[in-house]
N, C-alpha and C positions, 0 to 999 in steps of 0.2 A: 504494500500500500504506500502511496506517495506520502511524504511528510505532511503536505497541506491537507490531504484527505484524512490522514490520521488525526490531525489536530481538530478538524471539523467533527469527526466522529467522537472524539473525546469531549468536545464542547457540547454536542448534542446529548451525550450520556450525562454530563454534568448538569445540564438544564433539567433533564428528566429526573435525576436523582434528587436535586434540590426541590423540584415540584412535588415529588412523592413525599419528601420530608415535610414540606409546608402543609400539604394536605393531611399528613399524619398528625402534625401539631394541632391544626384546626380541629380535627376529629377528637383528639385527646382533650383539648380545652373544652369543647362542647360537651363531651361526655363527663368531664370532671365537674363542670358547672351544673349539669343536669343531675348528676348522682350525689355529689357532696355539697355543692354550693361554695366550696372553698377552693376556688380555681387557682389562686396564686401558689399556695403551699403545694398542691398536688401536681401542678403542671410545670414547675421550674425544671425538674429533672427531665420531664417529657419534652420540654422545649430544647434542651441541650442535646439530648441523644439523637433524635431524628434529623436535626439540622446540622449540627457540628460534625458528627461522625461521617455522614456522606460527603460533606465538603472536604474533610481531611482526606478521605479515601480518594476523592477525585483529584485533589492536589497532588497526592503521592503518585497516583496513576499518571498524571500529566508529566511529572518530573521523570518518572521511570521511562516514559515513552519519548520525551523530548531530549533528555540528556544524551542517550546513545546517538540520536540523529545529529546533534550538535557536535559531539566528539568525532563521529565519522566524517562529517562535513569538514571540520577543521583539519583532520588528518589528511583528507584528500587534498585540501588547499596546500598543506605543507609539502606533500609529495609533488604536486604540480609545480610549486615554486622551485623545489630542489631539482626536478627533472629539467625544467625549462631554463635553469641558470646557464648562461653562456660560458663557454670554455675560456679560461684565462688567455689573454692576448699572447703571452710568451709561448704558448703551445703552437701558435700559428707562425711565429717568427723564427723558428728553429730551421736552419739550413744545413743540409749535409755537405761536408767539405770533401 
């Protein structure tokens, strides 16, 4: 998969994961209010887990997918620069006597 396509795929997954997290939080808040009436106390952990955990997972996934691409790209650049470096002038000025 091309790097751009890979990044788009990761972005779409990130949006989906965050959306699921938000829907989960809303559902938990509504349920907590309906059942206990003490929304704040009950939902603080419920707010943290569904939103923060997926965001961290997506961030780690992006790093794991992007870092190798950057490393390979820089490695290719270094190889190209080394290969394309011209020969020193003194190699062309040697005359056999």
